[in-house]
C-alpha positions as CSV (number, residue, x, y, z in Angstrom):
1,M,-20.5,-4.7,3.5
2,V,-16.6,-4.3,2.8
3,L,-14.0,-6.0,4.5
4,P,-10.7,-4.2,4.8
5,S,-7.6,-5.9,3.7
6,I,-3.9,-5.2,4.3
7,S,-2.9,-4.3,0.9
8,L,-5.9,-2.1,0.1
9,L,-6.4,0.4,3.0
10,L,-7.0,3.7,1.2
11,L,-5.2,6.0,3.6
12,L,-2.1,3.7,3.2
13,S,-2.1,4.0,-0.4
14,T,-3.0,7.7,-0.8
15,C,-0.5,8.7,2.0
16,L,2.2,6.5,0.0
17,I,1.4,8.2,-3.0
18,M,1.6,11.7,-1.8
19,C,4.7,11.0,0.1
20,T,6.7,9.8,-2.9
21,Y,8.6,12.8,-3.1
22,F,9.4,13.1,0.6
23,N,12.4,11.8,2.6
24,F,11.1,11.7,6.0
25,T,12.6,9.1,8.3
26,R,13.8,10.8,11.3
27,A,12.3,11.2,14.7
28,Q,10.6,14.4,15.2
29,G,9.3,16.4,18.1
30,G,10.9,14.7,21.0
31,L,10.4,11.2,19.8
32,S,13.4,8.7,19.8
33,L,14.2,5.4,18.7
34,N,15.7,4.3,21.9
35,F,12.9,5.9,24.1
36,Y,12.2,2.9,26.2
37,D,15.6,1.4,26.1
38,S,15.9,1.8,29.8
39,S,12.4,2.0,31.1
40,C,11.0,-1.0,29.0
41,P,13.6,-2.9,27.0
42,K,11.3,-5.7,26.2
43,L,8.4,-3.5,24.7
44,E,8.7,-4.5,21.3
45,S,9.3,-8.0,21.7
46,I,6.3,-8.2,24.0
47,V,4.1,-6.6,21.3
48,R,5.4,-8.8,18.4
49,K,5.4,-11.9,20.3
50,Q,1.7,-11.5,21.1
51,L,0.6,-10.2,17.8
52,K,2.2,-13.3,16.4
53,K,-0.3,-15.3,18.1
54,E,-3.3,-13.1,17.5
55,F,-2.6,-13.2,13.9
56,K,-2.0,-16.9,13.8
57,N,-5.8,-17.1,14.7
58,D,-7.1,-14.3,12.5
59,I,-4.7,-12.5,10.0
60,G,-7.5,-10.1,9.3
61,Q,-6.8,-8.4,12.7
62,A,-3.6,-7.0,11.2
63,A,-5.6,-4.9,8.8
64,G,-7.8,-3.6,11.6
65,L,-4.9,-2.5,13.8
66,L,-3.2,-0.7,10.8
67,R,-6.4,1.1,10.1
68,L,-6.9,2.0,13.6
69,H,-3.5,3.8,13.5
70,F,-4.5,5.8,10.6
71,H,-7.8,6.7,12.1
72,D,-6.2,7.8,15.2
73,C,-3.3,10.0,13.6
74,F,-5.3,11.7,11.0
75,V,-7.8,13.2,13.7
76,Q,-6.1,15.5,16.0
77,G,-2.7,13.6,15.9
78,C,-1.3,10.3,17.2
79,D,-2.5,10.5,20.7
80,A,-4.7,7.4,21.1
81,S,-7.9,9.7,21.3
82,V,-9.7,7.3,19.1
83,L,-9.6,4.6,22.1
84,L,-11.3,6.8,24.5
85,D,-14.9,6.2,25.7
86,G,-17.3,9.0,25.5
87,S,-18.3,11.3,28.5
88,A,-21.3,13.5,29.8
89,S,-20.4,16.0,27.1
90,G,-21.2,13.6,24.3
91,P,-20.4,10.3,22.4
92,S,-16.7,9.3,21.8
93,E,-14.5,9.9,18.7
94,R,-14.8,6.1,18.1
95,S,-18.7,6.6,17.8
96,A,-18.2,9.2,15.1
97,P,-19.7,7.5,11.7
98,P,-16.1,7.2,10.1
99,N,-15.0,5.2,13.0
100,L,-18.0,2.8,13.3
101,S,-16.3,0.3,10.7
102,L,-13.2,0.1,12.9
103,R,-12.8,-3.5,14.2
104,A,-13.8,-4.2,17.8
105,E,-11.1,-6.7,18.1
106,A,-8.4,-3.9,17.3
107,F,-9.6,-2.1,20.5
108,R,-9.4,-5.4,22.5
109,I,-6.0,-6.3,21.2
110,I,-4.6,-2.7,21.8
111,D,-5.7,-2.9,25.5
112,D,-4.6,-6.5,26.0
113,L,-1.1,-5.3,24.8
114,R,-1.3,-2.1,27.3
115,R,-1.8,-4.8,30.1
116,R,0.9,-7.1,29.4
117,V,3.3,-4.2,28.7
118,H,2.5,-2.4,32.1
119,N,2.5,-5.7,34.0
120,K,6.2,-6.2,32.9
121,C,7.4,-2.4,32.7
122,G,4.9,-0.5,35.1
123,R,2.8,2.5,33.5
124,V,5.6,3.8,31.5
125,V,4.4,3.1,27.9
126,S,1.5,5.1,26.3
127,C,-1.2,3.7,24.7
128,A,-0.4,5.9,21.7
129,D,3.0,4.1,21.3
130,I,1.4,0.8,21.5
131,I,-0.8,1.7,18.5
132,A,2.3,2.8,16.5
133,L,4.1,-0.3,17.2
134,S,0.9,-2.7,16.5
135,A,0.7,-0.9,13.2
136,R,4.3,-1.6,12.3
137,D,4.1,-5.2,13.3
138,S,0.9,-5.6,11.4
139,V,2.6,-4.5,8.3
140,F,5.8,-6.9,8.9
141,L,4.0,-10.0,10.1
142,S,1.5,-9.9,7.1
143,G,4.5,-9.8,4.7
144,G,5.6,-6.1,4.5
145,P,8.8,-4.3,5.5
146,D,10.0,-4.0,9.0
147,Y,11.3,-0.8,10.2
148,A,12.2,1.2,13.4
149,V,9.5,3.3,14.9
150,P,10.2,6.7,16.8
151,L,8.5,6.4,20.2
152,G,7.7,8.6,23.2
153,R,4.2,9.7,22.4
154,R,2.1,10.7,25.2
155,D,-1.7,9.9,25.3
156,G,-4.2,12.8,24.8
157,L,-6.7,13.9,27.5
158,N,-9.7,14.7,24.9
159,F,-11.3,12.8,22.1
160,A,-12.0,14.8,18.9
161,T,-15.4,16.1,18.1
162,T,-17.6,14.5,15.5
163,N,-17.2,17.4,13.4
164,S,-13.4,17.1,13.3
165,T,-13.5,13.4,12.9
166,L,-15.6,13.9,9.7
167,A,-13.5,16.6,8.6
168,N,-10.4,14.5,8.5
169,L,-11.3,11.3,7.4
170,P,-12.7,11.5,3.8
171,A,-15.7,9.4,2.7
172,P,-15.2,6.4,0.1
173,S,-16.9,8.6,-2.5
174,S,-14.1,11.3,-2.4
175,N,-12.4,11.7,-5.4
176,T,-8.5,12.4,-5.8
177,T,-8.9,16.2,-5.3
178,A,-10.9,15.8,-2.0
179,L,-8.1,13.4,-0.9
180,L,-5.2,15.6,-1.9
181,T,-7.0,18.5,-0.2
182,S,-7.4,16.7,3.2
183,L,-3.8,15.7,3.2
184,A,-2.6,19.1,2.2
185,T,-3.8,20.0,5.9
186,K,-1.3,17.6,7.1
187,N,1.6,18.9,5.0
188,F,1.5,16.0,2.5
189,T,0.4,18.0,-0.7
190,T,-2.2,20.2,-2.3
191,T,-4.1,20.4,-5.7
192,D,-6.6,21.8,-7.8
193,V,-10.1,20.4,-8.0
194,V,-10.9,17.5,-10.0
195,A,-14.3,15.8,-10.3
196,L,-14.3,12.2,-11.6
197,S,-17.3,9.8,-11.2
198,D,-18.1,5.8,-10.5
199,P,-18.6,4.5,-14.1
200,I,-14.9,3.8,-14.7
201,M,-15.1,0.5,-12.5
202,D,-14.5,-2.6,-14.7
203,K,-17.9,-3.8,-15.7
204,T,-17.4,-7.4,-15.0
205,L,-16.3,-6.7,-11.3
206,A,-19.3,-4.1,-11.1
207,T,-21.6,-6.8,-12.2
208,N,-20.2,-9.5,-9.6
209,L,-20.5,-6.9,-6.8
210,K,-24.1,-6.2,-7.7
211,T,-24.6,-10.0,-7.3
212,T,-22.8,-10.4,-3.9
213,C,-24.5,-7.3,-2.5
214,P,-27.9,-6.8,-4.4
215,T,-29.2,-4.1,-2.0
216,A,-27.9,-1.2,0.2
217,N,-28.8,-3.0,3.3
218,S,-27.2,-6.4,2.4
219,N,-25.3,-8.3,5.0
220,N,-22.9,-10.2,2.5
221,T,-19.4,-9.1,2.5
222,V,-16.5,-8.5,0.0
223,V,-12.9,-7.8,0.2
224,L,-11.2,-4.7,-1.0
225,D,-8.4,-6.5,-2.7
226,I,-9.3,-9.3,-5.0
227,R,-5.7,-10.5,-5.5
228,S,-4.1,-10.7,-2.0
229,P,-6.7,-9.6,0.8
230,N,-4.3,-11.0,3.6
231,S,-1.0,-10.0,2.4
232,F,0.8,-6.8,2.6
233,D,2.0,-6.4,-0.8
234,N,1.7,-4.0,-4.0
235,K,-1.6,-5.8,-5.4
236,Y,-3.6,-3.0,-4.6
237,Y,-2.0,-0.9,-7.2
238,V,-2.3,-3.6,-9.8
239,D,-6.0,-3.9,-9.0
240,L,-6.1,-0.2,-9.7
241,M,-4.5,-0.5,-13.1
242,N,-7.0,-3.2,-13.9
243,R,-10.0,-0.9,-12.9
244,Q,-10.7,-3.1,-10.1
245,G,-10.7,-0.4,-7.2
246,L,-14.0,-0.8,-5.2
247,F,-14.3,2.9,-4.4
248,T,-13.9,6.2,-6.3
249,S,-11.4,7.2,-3.7
250,D,-9.5,4.0,-4.8
251,Q,-9.8,4.2,-8.7
252,D,-9.5,7.9,-9.0
253,L,-5.8,7.5,-8.0
254,Y,-5.1,5.7,-11.3
255,T,-7.6,7.9,-13.4
256,D,-6.2,11.1,-12.2
257,S,-3.2,12.3,-14.2
258,R,-1.5,13.6,-11.1
259,T,-1.2,10.1,-9.4
260,R,-1.4,7.7,-12.3
261,G,2.3,7.3,-12.8
262,I,3.0,6.8,-9.0
263,V,0.3,3.9,-8.9
264,T,2.0,2.3,-12.1
265,S,5.4,2.5,-10.5
266,F,4.2,1.0,-7.2
267,A,2.3,-1.8,-9.3
268,V,5.3,-2.9,-11.2
269,N,8.0,-2.6,-8.4
270,Q,7.0,-4.0,-4.9
271,T,10.5,-2.8,-3.2
272,L,9.8,0.8,-4.4
273,F,6.4,0.6,-2.9
274,F,7.8,-0.8,0.4
275,E,10.6,1.9,0.5
276,K,8.1,4.6,0.0
277,F,5.7,3.2,2.4
278,V,8.4,3.2,5.4
279,S,9.0,6.9,4.5
280,A,5.3,8.0,4.6
281,M,4.4,5.7,7.5
282,I,6.9,7.2,9.8
283,K,5.8,10.7,8.6
284,M,2.1,9.9,9.3
285,S,3.1,8.2,12.9
286,Q,4.5,11.7,14.0
287,L,1.5,13.8,13.1
288,S,0.8,16.2,16.0
289,V,2.3,13.9,18.6
290,L,2.2,14.9,22.5
291,T,5.4,14.5,24.1
292,G,7.4,15.5,27.5
293,R,4.9,16.7,29.9
294,E,2.1,16.9,27.5
295,G,-0.8,14.5,27.6
296,E,-0.4,11.4,30.0
297,I,0.5,7.7,30.0
298,R,-3.1,6.1,30.5
299,A,-3.5,3.4,33.1
300,N,-6.5,2.4,30.7
301,C,-6.5,3.1,27.3
302,S,-10.2,4.0,27.1
303,V,-10.4,6.5,29.9
304,V,-8.3,9.3,31.2
305,N,-6.6,8.7,34.5
306,S,-8.7,9.9,37.4
307,D,-6.1,12.3,38.8
308,N,-6.0,14.2,35.4
309,V,-8.3,16.6,33.9
310,L,-12.0,15.6,33.2
311,L,-12.7,14.0,29.7
312,S,-14.6,16.4,27.5
313,S,-15.4,17.1,24.0
314,V,-18.0,19.2,22.0
315,V,-19.9,17.0,19.6
316,G,-21.4,18.0,16.4
317,E,-24.8,16.9,15.1
318,E,-23.7,15.8,11.5
319,Q,-24.1,12.2,10.5
320,G,-22.2,10.4,7.8
321,T,-21.1,7.0,6.5
322,S,-17.9,5.2,6.5
323,S,-14.4,6.5,5.8
324,A,-12.3,6.0,2.8
325,F,-9.4,5.1,5.1
């Protein structure tokens, strides 16, 4: 079993690499940096104060919250649909195979934050915005950069289908081409097909992993980032340069000529990595957002409001494994 780490979330690293040539820091589509200045002026302090307490007890929850944001945004946009329970029409988005590895505590933390914020301000802040703020604070409170988050997202009324979830969250076995193709649908970049395989992993690391996890159904755990699993830094890229990426989807980023130079630049320059991360993160956090009269502000993050339309989704039959993100 693989434990996610702050500095080794593939979605983050891939997004950063593909966004190196973008300059995307402005609020888009009805979002604003001062959206809650009047209706909930203490919003950000409420979230950050509580997350400091959560991370003091378990810094690993920071990675879980960051990953939750990625899985939400890359499947039908940043609308908190990943938080919704299932309905009579089928299982929830959260139940789709790529989301089964999301931390249960991350869901609990988001709903706890929603309760605290709504107690203070009333039902004016969306669960989607709380997820976005939690991801930002997860980065900052674990040693990464601080940045302003455009707010004003509304919560979606439906969860994504299993088909859609599988299509938008590449598997850990994905090579760089598969990842770039997937991200091209989000206007990050596009490339031709390249197929590389697993044997590029450092032999010593591979031997150690086989010792820790000797069988496919082993309950033993390993961290993805062997250098600094609980810190947000550039060591993920150092791992890749030393052929210590755990998945094909990790290591292929350094092997592929299209992305190798960017991996190297991030490995030797953490300041550059932070700069590009902020630009990429803000872009990702605004994917297909609902604003204005779209969606709703949920009273409970896991269900749509009773006075709104019925929750529904047509769920496919495919089965899969975990996600590369």
